[in-house]
VOGU-3710 file (C-alpha; in Angstrom, 3 decimals, decimal comma):
1> mpgrlqrkai> -106,083/131,311/-87,997  -102,679/131,405/-85,323  -103,257/128,819/-81,822  -102,740/130,885/-79,088  -99,228/130,121/-79,069  -98,426/131,516/-82,101  -100,537/134,736/-81,400  -98,192/135,300/-78,451  -95,468/134,576/-80,811  -96,624/136,574/-83,384
11> dslaggdlad> -96,680/140,021/-80,333  -93,722/139,081/-78,876  -91,636/139,752/-81,659  -94,021/141,641/-83,045  -92,432/143,849/-79,854  -89,064/144,115/-79,657  -85,867/142,871/-81,631  -84,355/138,864/-81,544  -82,008/138,437/-78,208  -78,227/138,377/-78,303
21> fkvgvdnvif> -76,365/135,900/-76,656  -73,714/134,979/-74,866  -73,825/131,389/-73,625  -71,071/130,117/-70,391  -71,155/127,105/-68,974  -71,643/126,962/-65,127  -70,602/123,658/-63,568  -72,708/122,288/-60,411  -69,786/119,530/-59,034  -70,223/117,606/-55,846
31> svdteqnrll> -68,952/115,083/-53,622  -69,130/112,895/-50,766  -66,829/112,898/-47,503  -68,327/109,676/-46,608  -65,992/109,443/-43,686  -67,562/113,152/-41,866  -70,949/111,937/-43,594  -71,560/115,357/-45,662  -72,747/116,203/-49,185  -70,172/118,949/-50,820
41> vllvmrhddp> -70,563/121,403/-53,542  -67,016/122,754/-55,108  -67,214/126,569/-55,015  -65,055/129,369/-56,298  -64,196/132,789/-55,351  -65,055/135,977/-57,790  -62,208/138,149/-58,084  -64,162/140,378/-60,987  -67,143/142,697/-61,774  -70,153/141,998/-60,642
51> flgywslpgt> -70,208/139,602/-57,830  -66,483/140,536/-56,773  -65,906/138,570/-53,723  -69,324/136,964/-53,917  -68,480/132,440/-53,797  -69,722/130,657/-57,082  -70,048/127,934/-59,506  -67,429/127,311/-61,916  -68,205/128,355/-64,942  -66,560/130,537/-68,532
61> lvrhgesled> -68,289/131,897/-70,768  -68,034/129,549/-74,090  -65,540/130,143/-77,312  -65,527/130,241/-80,608  -65,774/126,386/-81,729  -66,681/124,771/-79,049  -69,329/122,788/-77,433  -70,665/122,928/-74,396  -69,889/119,572/-73,433  -66,144/120,731/-74,013
71> aayrvlseki> -66,677/124,278/-71,920  -67,926/121,956/-69,628  -65,142/119,768/-69,257  -62,513/122,509/-69,172  -63,399/124,610/-66,867  -63,295/121,459/-64,743  -59,417/120,996/-65,524  -58,592/124,675/-65,120  -61,008/123,422/-61,452  -59,953/120,123/-60,098
81> rvenlyleql> -57,770/116,946/-61,478  -59,673/113,890/-61,565  -60,116/110,109/-62,924  -62,884/109,229/-61,830  -65,399/111,540/-63,382  -69,755/111,860/-64,131  -70,897/114,456/-65,883  -74,608/115,141/-67,513  -76,315/118,561/-68,630  -78,372/120,026/-66,459
91> ytfggpnrdp> -81,158/122,640/-67,923  -80,379/125,942/-69,301  -81,372/128,927/-67,851  -81,816/132,529/-69,480  -84,387/134,672/-68,010  -84,060/138,191/-68,324  -82,067/139,690/-65,921  -80,103/136,967/-64,666  -77,459/138,269/-65,483  -76,313/142,143/-64,328
101> reaensfgvr> -74,035/142,556/-66,812  -77,002/142,797/-69,075  -78,882/145,679/-68,312  -74,708/147,999/-68,081  -74,637/147,038/-72,211  -76,678/149,019/-74,921  -76,079/146,137/-77,652  -78,875/143,839/-75,417  -77,039/140,901/-74,583  -78,440/138,133/-72,735
111> ylsvshfalv> -76,529/135,508/-70,954  -77,795/132,171/-70,760  -76,218/129,841/-68,531  -76,188/126,293/-69,914  -74,962/123,924/-66,359  -73,471/120,987/-66,530  -74,417/118,516/-62,989  -71,083/116,409/-62,122  -70,151/113,989/-59,163  -66,651/113,261/-58,466
121> rfaeaeliad> -64,877/111,079/-55,787  -63,933/112,964/-52,693  -60,643/111,482/-51,851  -59,315/111,304/-55,598  -60,340/114,331/-56,493  -57,533/117,313/-56,099  -58,404/121,196/-56,526  -55,791/123,295/-58,167  -55,152/126,726/-57,580  -52,761/128,093/-60,140
131> gvsgiawypl> -51,838/131,257/-57,743  -55,422/132,100/-57,573  -57,684/131,678/-54,096  -60,609/130,867/-53,316  -61,521/127,620/-54,783  -63,445/124,660/-51,371  -65,527/122,092/-51,702  -68,225/123,594/-49,083  -70,981/121,552/-47,488  -74,501/121,750/-49,141
141> sqvptlafdh> -75,801/122,870/-45,592  -73,640/125,658/-45,182  -73,671/127,197/-49,181  -73,486/131,140/-48,979  -75,878/133,375/-51,036  -74,352/132,922/-54,110  -73,476/135,023/-57,122  -75,916/135,991/-60,509  -78,663/132,345/-59,902  -76,311/130,041/-58,536
151> nsildygyqr> -78,284/129,422/-55,653  -80,615/128,036/-58,189  -78,996/125,903/-60,147  -77,554/124,532/-57,557  -81,054/123,439/-55,652  -81,736/122,066/-58,924  -77,676/120,946/-59,669  -79,282/118,971/-56,121  -82,707/118,117/-57,485  -81,298/116,039/-60,393
161> lrnkleyspi> -78,469/113,750/-57,977  -81,296/112,774/-55,289  -83,754/111,394/-58,460  -80,725/109,945/-60,407  -79,384/108,623/-57,306  -83,138/106,271/-56,889  -83,231/105,420/-60,464  -79,293/104,984/-61,640  -76,706/103,379/-60,455  -74,356/107,197/-60,146
171> afevlpqtft> -72,816/105,959/-56,062  -71,280/103,799/-58,508  -69,076/106,482/-59,620  -68,184/107,532/-56,124  -66,776/104,906/-54,245  -64,356/102,249/-54,155  -64,373/99,992/-56,202  -65,476/97,634/-53,176  -67,743/98,992/-50,580  -69,739/97,054/-47,869
181> lgdlyqlygt> -73,498/97,427/-47,529  -73,196/99,870/-44,841  -70,785/102,307/-47,542  -73,612/102,478/-49,395  -76,221/102,771/-47,633  -74,358/105,429/-45,763  -74,080/107,423/-49,161  -77,117/107,285/-49,994  -78,820/108,593/-46,746  -75,496/111,453/-47,468
191> vlgpdfadys> -78,056/112,865/-49,706  -81,045/111,366/-48,607  -81,434/112,124/-45,968  -80,978/109,205/-42,456  -84,712/108,990/-43,050  -85,253/107,706/-46,880  -85,354/103,989/-46,111  -84,993/100,664/-43,934  -81,249/100,001/-43,534  -82,855/95,851/-43,820
201> nfrarllklg> -85,239/96,680/-46,740  -82,137/98,418/-48,610  -80,026/95,603/-49,026  -82,536/93,014/-49,759  -84,072/95,803/-52,879  -80,248/96,242/-54,285  -79,389/92,576/-53,860  -82,140/92,263/-55,824  -81,523/93,636/-58,928  -78,444/91,819/-59,012
211> flrdtgqkts> -75,081/94,755/-60,126  -73,560/93,666/-56,978  -71,407/91,081/-56,635  -69,803/89,176/-53,058  -65,896/89,650/-53,852  -65,583/87,262/-51,505  -63,304/88,977/-49,515  -64,499/90,880/-45,265  -63,378/93,980/-43,747  -62,925/94,835/-40,566
221> rgagrpasly> -63,689/97,797/-38,393  -64,153/98,435/-34,892  -65,559/95,282/-32,448  -68,305/94,275/-35,144  -68,499/91,333/-37,318  -66,347/91,873/-40,240  -68,423/93,223/-42,636  -68,561/90,869/-46,295  -66,874/93,677/-49,539  -68,908/94,099/-52,458
231> cfdadafepc> -68,652/95,642/-56,152  -70,885/96,605/-58,231  -70,761/94,732/-61,628  -71,434/96,901/-64,929  -71,618/93,438/-66,777  -74,712/92,512/-65,289  -76,221/96,044/-65,274  -76,027/96,187/-69,606  -78,305/94,796/-70,320  -81,159/96,897/-67,726
241> kdkpmvfi> -79,894/99,845/-67,989  -82,024/101,991/-70,534  -85,150/99,821/-68,988  -87,662/102,068/-66,394  -85,886/101,060/-62,129  -86,550/101,632/-59,057  -83,083/101,242/-57,138  -84,447/102,544/-54,018
//
C-alpha cells in the first residue's frame, strides 16, 4: 500500500500535466558601509514588464549550456566590479504565480528563481551603469517594495547572512586585510544590531579562537589610545573549517 506522501504525489500527478519551467537566478548582494554603519543591498531598476519601474534584485534567466553558478556570476559581472567576493547558493523559490508572466502564457510555464547570496567589500565595489539608469546600494532599513517576491528572497538572504556571521569567518571577506577589534565589533553590530554582544566578551571569544593574528602594528583614530591591528589567519583556521563553531 502506498504511504501518505506517495498517495499525495499520485493524486497530484493525476490532477494535471507536468509543469514546464524557466529557471532564473536572483542575487542578494550585501555589503557593509563601515564608515556610516550601514548594511547595504544592491538593487536595480526594472525597465521592462512585468513590474516596470520597480526596484528588484539583480537577476537573469539561465542560458542554454550555462550552469546556475555561471549565471549568478554573469549577472554580478554585469552590475558590479569587485575583486573580493563571497558567493553561495541561497534557496530555490518556485511557488506558483510568483511571476505574473505565468498567468499570461498559455503553455503552463512556471518561473523558478535559484537565489544566490553574495557579500562584497563596499570600498572596492564599483557599480556598472552601462548606459542604463537605476542601480544603487540601498540601506536594508530603507528597501522599498520590490518586484516579484524579491522582498521574501531578500529576507531569506539577510537571515542567512546573520547565521553565517555566527558560525563562519565570513566577516573577514568584507573587512580590509588589517583591522582593529573595534572595526570587527562594529561590523557585527551593523549586521546583527547594537545589542548582539558585550564588547569585552566579544573580544575575548574571538581572540580565544586563535584565528586573529596581531600584526604588531597600531593605528591612531581621534584622541583615544592607539589600537592594535589584526589580520585573519587563514592557515590557522584551515584545520577547523569543517568543525562546528560559534564565532560570537
